[in-house]
KEZA-134642 format. One record per residue (C-alpha): x, y, z. Coordinates in steps of 0.1 Angstrom, whole numbers, plus 2048, in hexadecimal, padded with zeros to 3 digits. Example, Ala and Ser with C-alpha at 12.3 -4.5 7.8 and 13.67 -1.06 7.14 Angstrom:
<sites>
87B7D384E 8897F5847 
</sites>
This chain:
<sites>
800800800 81D818808 82C8117E7 80B8177D6 8058387E8 8298437DE 82283A7BA 80184C7B9 81186B7CA 82E86B7B1 816867794 8008847A1 81F8997A5 82B892781 808899774 8078BA787 82A8C377A 8208BB757 8018D075A 8158ED768 82E8EB74C 8128EC733 80290B742 82291F746 824934726 843935711 852956706 84594F6E3 82194B6EF 82296C701 83A9826ED 8399726CB 85E96C6CB 8769526D8 89395E6ED 8B395A6D9 8A19616B9 8B797369F 8B099869A 89999A6B8 89E9AE6D8 8869AC6F5 87B9CC706 8799D272B 8539D7729 8509B5717 8679A5731 8509B174D 8319A7739 83E984735 84898175A 82598D764 81697174E 82D95775F 824964781 7FF961778 80393D76D 81C92F786 82292F7AC 84892C7A6 84D95179F 8459727B1 84A9957A4 8579B17BA 85A9D67B1 87C9E27BE 879A067B5 878A2179A 890A2877E 89CA49771 87FA4A758 867A3F773 862A1B767 85EA01782 87C9EA786 86E9C778B 87F9A979B 873985794 87896E7B1 8789497A7 87892C7BF 8629107CA 83E9187D5 84790D7F8 8659257FA 8519427EB 83793D806 852942820 86595C80D 868975829 87695A840 891951827 89997581F 89D97B844 8B595E848 8CA96982A 8CB98D837 8D598385A 8F196C84E 8FD987836 8FD9A1852 90F987869 90899B889 8FF98C8AB 90296889E 91894C8AA 927933891 90E91989E 8F0930899 8FD939876 8FF91486E 8DB90F87A 8CF92B865 8E291F847 8D28FD84B 8AF90D84B 8B6926830 8B692680A 8D39337F5 8CB9547E5 8D895C7C2 8D597D7AF 8D4979789 8D2998773 8D69A574F 8D69C473B 8EA9DD750 8FA9E472E 8DB9E6719 8EC9E06F7 8F69BE705 8D59B06FB 8DD98B700 8D9992725 8B699F721 8AC97E710 8BF96A729 8AC975748 88B970736 89594C72B 8A694474C 88694D75F 871938748 88991B74B 88991B771 863920773 859907759 8738EB75C 86C8CC771 88C8B976C 89D8AE78D 8B78CA78B 89D8E5787 8898D77A5 8A98D67BA 8B18FA7B1 88E9067BA 88E8F37DB 8AF9007E6 8B49227D6 8A19437D4 8AA9547B4 8A697A7AF 8A498378A 8A69A7780 8AB9BE762 8C59D776D 8BD9F4755 8989F474B 89AA1673A 8B7A0C725 8A89EA71C 8889FB710 89CA146FB 8B39FA6EB 8979E26E3 8809FC6D4 89BA0B6C0 8A69EA6B2 8839DD6AB 8789FD69A 87D9ED678 85F9D5671 8759C1659 88F9AD66D 8A79AF64F 8A89D5655 8B39D2679 8D79DB67E 8F29C4689 8FA9D76A8 8EE9F66BB 907A0F6AC 8ECA276A1 8DBA2A6C3 8D4A506C7 8DBA546EC 8E9A4370A 8D7A23714 8D6A2F738 8C5A51738 8E3A6074B 901A4A74B 8FFA2F730 919A14734 924A24755 906A17767 91D9FA76F 936A1277E 91DA20798 91EA047B2 931A137CE 920A357CB 8FDA297C2 8F3A4A7B3 8DAA3E798 8B7A327A2 8BEA10793 8DEA0A7A7 8CCA157C6 8B19FB7BF 8CA9E07B9 8E19E77D6 8C39E87EE 8BA9C57E4 8DD9B87E4 8EC9C8803 8CE9D0819 8B09BB813 8BC999806 8E2997807 8E597B7ED 9039647EE 9079637C8 9049807B0 90397678B 909994775 90498C750 9169A0734 9229A0711 93899C6FF 952980703 9769846FA 97F9806D5 98495C6CB 96F94E6E8 94A94B6F0 948955714 95D962731 956954753 967956775 981954784 99397477C 9B7980777 9CB991792 9CC9A97A4 9AF9A47BB 9A79BE7D5 9B79B67F6 99B9C480B 9819A8805 981987817 99696C806 97995380A 9669677EF 9829607D7 98493A7DE 95E9387DB 96094A7BA 9799307AE 9609157B7 9439247A4 95992C786 965907784 9408FC786 937913769 954908753 94E8E375B 9298E7752 9328F6731 9498DA729 9318BF734 9188CC71B 9328CE6FF 9328F4700 9559006F7 9649236F7 96392C71B 980941729 98A94F74B 9A695F75E 9C096E746 9A8967729 99B98B72E 9A39AB740 98A9A875C 9979A877F 9889AC7A2 9989CD7AD 97F9E87A5 9619EC7BC 9499FE7A5 93A9E2790 91B9CF79A 92F9AE799 94E9BB7AA 93C9CE7C6 92F9AD7D1 9519A17DC 9549BE7F5 9339B2803 93D98D808 9289817EA 93596D7CC 9339847AE 93097178D 93898276C 92F97374A 93998372A 92997170C 92D9786E7 91097D6D0 8FB9976BE 8D79976B2 8E598F68F 8FC971689 92197868D 941965689 9579586A5 97896969E 998955698 9B195F6B2 9CD9446AD 9D99476D1 9B693F6DD 9B891D6CC 9D290F6E5 9C28FF704 9CD90E725 9C1910748 9AE930740 99F921720 99D8FB723 9878F6704 98E90E6E7 9739126CD 9799146A8 96E933694 94D931683 92A940680 9189486A0 8F49506A8 8E69626C7 8D19436CF 8F19306D4 8FD94A6ED 8DC9476FF 8E2922703 903929713 8F294272B 8D8927735 8F490F73C 908927751 8E8932764 8E190D76C 905908776 90492578F 8E191C79D 8EA8F779F 90A9007B2 8F59157CA 8DC8F97CF 8F78DF7D6 90A8F77ED 8ED9097FE 8F8906822 91C90C819 91492C807 8FE939823 91793183E 93493F82A 924961825 91F96284B 94395684F 95197383A 93B98C84C 94597F86E 96A980863 9659A585A 9549AD87B 97199C88E 98B9AE87A 97B9CF880 9789C88A6 99D9C18AC 9BF9CD8A0 9C39C187C 9DB9C9860 9D69C683A 9F39BD824 9F79D4807 A129DA7EC A1E9F8800 A249E281E A379C9809 A4D9E57FC A539F281F A5E9CF82B A779CC80E A849EF815 A899E783A A9C9C8831 AB29DB819 AB89F6833 AC49DB84B ADE9D0831 ACD9AF829 ACE9A1806 AAD9927FA AAC96D7F2 A9A9667D0 A7E94D7D1 A6E9387B6 A519507B4 A59969799 A6398B7A5 A639817CA A7E97C7E5 A7F973809 A8B989825 A8E98684B A6D97F85D A7399B876 A699B585C A459A685B A409B187F A539D187B A3E9DD85E A1E9C885D A189C8882 A229EC888 A069FC89D A03A1A885 9FCA02868 9DD9F3877 9BC9F4864 9A3A0E870 989A03889 973A2187F 971A4086A 964A5F87A 954A7A864 95FA9D86F 93EAB0875 94FAD2871 95EACC84E 959AE5833 941AD081F 92EABB838 910AB5820 927AA4807 935A8E824 910A8482A 90DA7B805 92CA65809 91DA54828 8FCA4E815 90FA3C7FA 91DA25815 8FAA20824 8EBA17802 9069FD7FF 8FC9EC820 9149FD838 907A09859 911A2B867 912A3488B 908A5589B 917A5D8BD 8FEA648D9 918A758EE 93AA878E9 958A708E5 97DA718DF 98FA608C2 9B3A658B7 9B6A7D8D3 99BA948C5 97AA9B8D5 95BA978BF 938AA48C9 919A908CD 908A8A8AC 929A8289A 926A6887F 93FA4B87C 942A2A86B 94EA0C87E 9619F286A 9549D5880 9399CE866 9339B284D 93B9CA831 95C9D583F 96E9CF81E 9589E880D 95DA02829 9839FF827 981A03801 96CA22803 983A3481D 9A6A27816 9BDA2D7F9 9BEA117DF 9E2A047DF 9E29F47BC A009DD7B6 A179E779A A0E9D177E A259CD760 A289B2746 A4D9AF750 A669C5764 A6A9E4750 A4F9DA737 A2D9E872F A139EA74A 9F59D374A 9D69E9749 9BC9E5765 9989DD75E 98E9FF76B 99BA19784 9B7A0F79B 9B0A2B7B4 98EA397BB 98AA3E7E1 969A507E3 971A61805 98EA727F3 97BA7A7D3 95FA8A7E7 977A9E7FC 96AA8E81D 97DA9883C 97EA7A854 994A6C870 9A2A4986C 99FA3A88F 9B4A1B898 9A5A148BA 981A0B8C4 969A288C8 957A258E9 937A3A8E8 912A328E8 905A378C5 8E7A328AE 8EAA1D88F 8DFA2D86F 8D5A15853 8C1A2C83C 8CEA4A828 8D2A6A83B 8C4A8C833 8DDAA9832 8DFAB6856 8D0AD885B 8E8AF585A 8EAB13870 8E0B3786E 8F7B4D883 8F0B7188B 8D1B87888 8DABA186E 8C0BAD855 8D6BB8838 8DBB9582A 8EDB7482C 911B68829 915B44820 935B3081D 941B247FB 94FB03808 930AED805 926AE17E2 902AE77ED 909B0C7EC 905B0A7C7 8E2AFC7CB 8DAB1A7E1 8E9B327C8 8D6B227AB 8B5B247BE 8BAB487C7 8C4B527A4 8A6B3F795 890B537AC 89FB747A0 8B3B7A7C0 8D6B897C2 8F5B747CB 919B807CD 93BB717D3 953B847EA 976B867DB 988B8B7FD 98BB71819 96DB71830 964B5B84E 941B4E84C 92EB3D868 94EB2F879 95CB22858 97EB29849 987B4C83E 987B49818 97EB5B7F8 95EB537E7 945B57803 921B5C7F7 910B7D7FE 8EAB7C7FB 8D7B9C800 8B8B98815 895B97806 875B8480E 87EB6B7F3 8A2B677FC 899B63821 882B46818 89BB35800 8B8B39818 8A4B2B836 89AB0D821 8BEB07816 8CBB0883A 8B1AEE843 8B3AD7825 8D6ADC817 8EAADE837 8F8B0182F 905B1884A 8FEB3D846 903B5D859 8EBB7A85B 8FCB9C859 8F0BC085F 904BD0844 90FBC5821 933BBA81F 94CBD3813 962BBB800 961BBB7DA 944BA67CD 940B917AE 91BB917A4 90EB6F79A 8F6B6877D 8E6B46776 8FEB3875C 8F0B2E73A 902B0D733 904AFA713 910AD6719 91CAC46FA 910AA26F1 912A8D6D1 8FCA756BF 8FCA546D3 903A666F4 922A6D708 925A5E72A 939A7C738 91CA9272C 903A7B73D 916A7C75E 918AA275C 8F3AA5755 8EDA90774 904AA6789 8F4AC677C 8D2AB8784 8DDAB07A8 8EAAD37AD 8CDAE479A 8E1AF477D 8CCAF975E 8DFAED740 8D7AE871B 8E4ACB707 8F3AD66E6 8FFAC16C8 91AAC96AE 901AD8695 8F5AF16AF 918AFA6B9 920B02695 901B1568B 8F0B266A9 8F8B476B9 90AB396D7 912B5B6E7 8EEB646E7 8E3B446F8 8FFB3870E 919B44727 92DB24725 931B0770E 93DAE771F 950ACC70B 952AAC721 96CA9271D 966A806FC 952A9C6EC 970AA86D6 990A986CB 9A9AA16B1 9ABA7C6A7 993A7B689 976A8469F 978A646B4 97CA626D9 99BA536E7 999A2F6F3 9A1A36717 996A13724 97DA2073D 95EA26728 95FA4B72F 95DA5870C 944A526F1 929A376F1 92BA1C6D7 915A306C0 921A3B69D 913A56686 8F7A45672 8EBA52651 8CDA6A656 8B7A54642 8BCA3865A 8AFA4A679 88FA5D682 890A81679 88EA8D69D 8B2A826A2 8C0A93683 8CBAB2697 8E0A9C6AD 8F6A90691 919A9D68B 93AAA069E 94EABB6AE 96BAC0698 98AAD7695 980AE2672 95CAEB676 953AEE69B 971AFE6AB 972B1E697 94EB246A2 957B1D6C6 976B336C3 960B506B6 948B4A6D3 965B4D6EC 973B6C6DA 951B7D6DE 94FB77703 944B53708 956B3971E 961B17711 965AFC72B 975ADC721 97EABD735 995A9F731 99DA9570D 987AB16FF 99DACB712 9BDABE702 9ACABF6E0 9A2AE36E6 9C6AEB6EE 9D1ADC6CD 9B5AEA6B7 9B8B0E6C5 9DEB0D6C7 9DDB186EB 9FFB206FC 9FFAFF70F A15AE170C A0FABE719 A21ABF73B A2BA9A73A A35A98715 A59A9170B A6AA986EA A79A7C6D6 A87A816B3 A78AA36B2 A55A976BA A43A9E6DA A2DA836E9 A24A7470A A3DA5A717 A35A35711 A21A2472C A3EA1273B A4BA35745 A2BA4874D A0AA37755 9EEA4276B 9D0A2B763 9B5A3B779 9C3A4879B 9BEA657B3 9DAA7F7B2 9DBA9C7CA 9DAABF7BB 9E0AE17CA 9C7AFE7C5 9CCB237C2 9B5B337DD 9B7B557CC 9A6B477AC 980B4A7AB 97FB2879A 98EB197BA 977B2B7D2 96AB147EE 985AFA7E8 9A0AEF801 9C5AF37F8 9C8ACF7EE 9AEABA7DB 9AFA977CC 9AAA957A6 9A2A76792 9BEA72779 9BCA5975C 9DAA62746 9C8A84745 9D4AA3733 9EAABA747 9FCAD973B A1AAF073E A17B14731 A2CB1E712 A34B3F702 A16B56700 A06B4A71F A0AB69734 9E5B6D73D 9E0B48743 9D4B3E766 9D9B1C778 9BFB18793 9CBAF479B 9ECAE2795 9FFAC47A0 A1AACA7BA A40AC87B4 A3DAA67C4 A1CA987B8 A0AA827D2 9F9A627C9 9DBA607DF 9CBA3F7D3 9D2A267B7 9F0A207A0 A06A3B790 A26A3277E A3DA4F776 A29A6778C A46A7F78E A3FA8A76B A21A9D778 A37AB578C A28AD878B A10ACF76F 9F1AE476A 9D1AD1771 9B9AEE76B 9C0B0B754 9ADB2C74D 9B7B3E72D 9A9B5F722 9A0B626FD 991B816EF 974B8C704 96FB6A712 983B4D720 98BB2871F 98CB1273D 99DAF073A 99BAD3753 9B4AB774C 9A9A9E766 984A97764 975AA9781 952A9B77A 95BA76775 93EA5F77C 92EA78793 947A6E7AF 960A8B7B0 94BAA27C7 96BAB07D6 973AC07B4 950ACA7A9 956AEE7B5 970AF3799 956AEC77F 939AFE791 94EB1D797 959B1D772 935B1C768 92CB3A77D 94AB4D772 93FB4974E 920B5E756 935B7A766 948B97757 967B8574D 97FBA0757 970BA577A 971B7F77F 996B7E777 990B68759 991B7D739 9ACB9572F 995BAB71A 9AEBA86FD 9A2B9C6DC 9B6B7C6D9 9BEB746B5 9AFB566A5 9CBB3D69D 9D7B3B67A 9CDB17677 9AAB1E682 9A8B3C66B 9B2B2664E 999B0C657 97DB2665A 986B35638 986B12629 963B0A635 948B0961A 92DB2461C 908B24614 
</sites>
């Protein structure tokens, strides 16, 4: 009878499964297309529509709205698991969150929770919206897991909760609609080169560089799920395209890896990568590569995949070939030789996107099956890593870095010892005593906490920095009483960050300089480029003043786990004439913009003035009193954290009157990411700007309409109109100039390029007649060349009569923070400290040449340039180089920024340079100390170009 009951139960279960499989609709039945179909791209709205049909027909899927996008779409997450797990979803979420937080748990309690819990895996696609395979992949992967009843699928659903999400809904919708606008599939293009604008409304490709700042709504949605609500153990981040001559890149990665995160995350990554490669091979799928098979590493913190490592999660990257149209696998002869990083090479041949989709399904099953088989291990290990971090932050701990290694070798050499070579290339052994002398030196300990100075010049920006930490799962403490740290007394209410948290690796990476190891192909040879920036410390970029505390802070405090509002500022005094406000806070520009938009007067004082206990500096804001200004200032004090002083009499110092600047921000067809980031920055600080395209720059009356024209990095180059390949996706998008007949007429005015022959003569005339040209990065250097400005490349060397930058083995700064010195007498530097950290990525820097008498240098590198974070080889070549230049020309002027002071919206500590330059453009140039009033001559080259232009 028992056998009969079992047989009947099994038969009923099979019948129920078969019935469920029949009622679960396929993508074809709902959308009219198969995923992986040639010349088809699925939109975000269709993705959600399909998921909604699945949720209506199956109890194995639940949809959750995780927040809005830039364009106010709702970002949906599909949770797939067994019906039993979904019924207890909050219980399993709580277990995963508690283990990921790792607080107030013993090892035994953690093991018990791991035994009860379910592995949680995040699977995404589409963060780069032109990588359309990933859109299809998450649709098909959800269908596969919801509809399949094979034993592996059941095992996955029983043991794993899978969170599926589209990372960039706005971009997916744009790309799909653009691609599918042609009814005839044969008319659909091979790629997305003609896309008219960035596929994220602000930042395009750089959405995947926003994961330690979380500035975009989409990254805020994702990080809240990953590092607050669910804390998954595995994060599968799907991309295109694979390295040439292969099909797919999978983990593990090449060195270096960031020394801040727990080593267990790296060994776990190796395990998952091995499971993925083995699964491919077991299914006869060749062409997978890893490690040195591509440039990807685990150093940089800003990617969705890589930020996971700093949060004790296993970040999985897949990069798979394929386009909507068939392509050819390229022949790269070196790829045909089997090696540990490419065990099964694939022969060249025709390849369809549907084949790539099958690889994606295989890899998805591999990751989920690994999670199902290792459920308890994954859950316990994320606790173990979090507990390790809490323990390291609670006691004296030291982190080994390349700098410490160099110090140990130096100490050994100073003692007269000769190093003993080892079998490891480039290494040698020295006396063990140097380990304790250097590595265990008390002053070399890791910080126990970071205390935020409440009296710093730009406290609201420090709050922005803390909010970035909070969005990434870090808890901030607020002292309930005064306390002493590092011998300094801090008041009650002071904010600080303890490192005894599960996410300690992320905390250290946000506060400490990145000590990137020197990485050359061989001694004296060319450097090996990093995957992204080598130095990016946000606390430095944002100009945050903090104390690095090496001992425990003993004070009662309140934990803060939600973003902070800017603390209310203060109004000192009772005068009735008006207000004085300090220039040191970036939010002072928000106040100025609000006042000027309301028709109120605002001035800068040109002599040092102490305001509300702040430093005595030039640039203080004078705001005459009126009922309107009273209201706006009071609101700014409350909401923007600005300190002001009421005075009885207007200040006697010379005043520079402000006017709301009329700003033209250059963009090109396809969109520029630097332009997108600057648009976002200007929106945050309430600057009105107008996007302009090359045709408008050449034809409109710029002086009538604009005080300043801004050329971001990538907007203009002397190299045949193409942006330099700087390796960091900071220039142009992938878009190319299409023929007008191939795009809707509404985009025709966007076509064209900024060129030396046609655009620069117009911009030069604009400057001569009183306008201001502001150029950044590569565009600044192109302006120097096109207008023949009296500036030379400060790091160039002359070989055989030709001047050029040194080769990379002698000078190489691939994304690092370098300290610069500002000129406090220059209005463009008002509100800045004497030293600021600038992001330098082989950026332009200059030295004045003959004819530069009126040129001003508001910021330069010191005689001994200081590397603050990252890797810089040959840094001494930056000695005394100009980082920012103001050059008068005719009635106007040109302002050049070599280092990109608006990079990825992160460099808050340098924003004032740009904001001040924008305001100066709307002032009388002579009074502002910018223009000379002389009618600078147009260069002979430009005159020739202008004369040669066709007319009519």
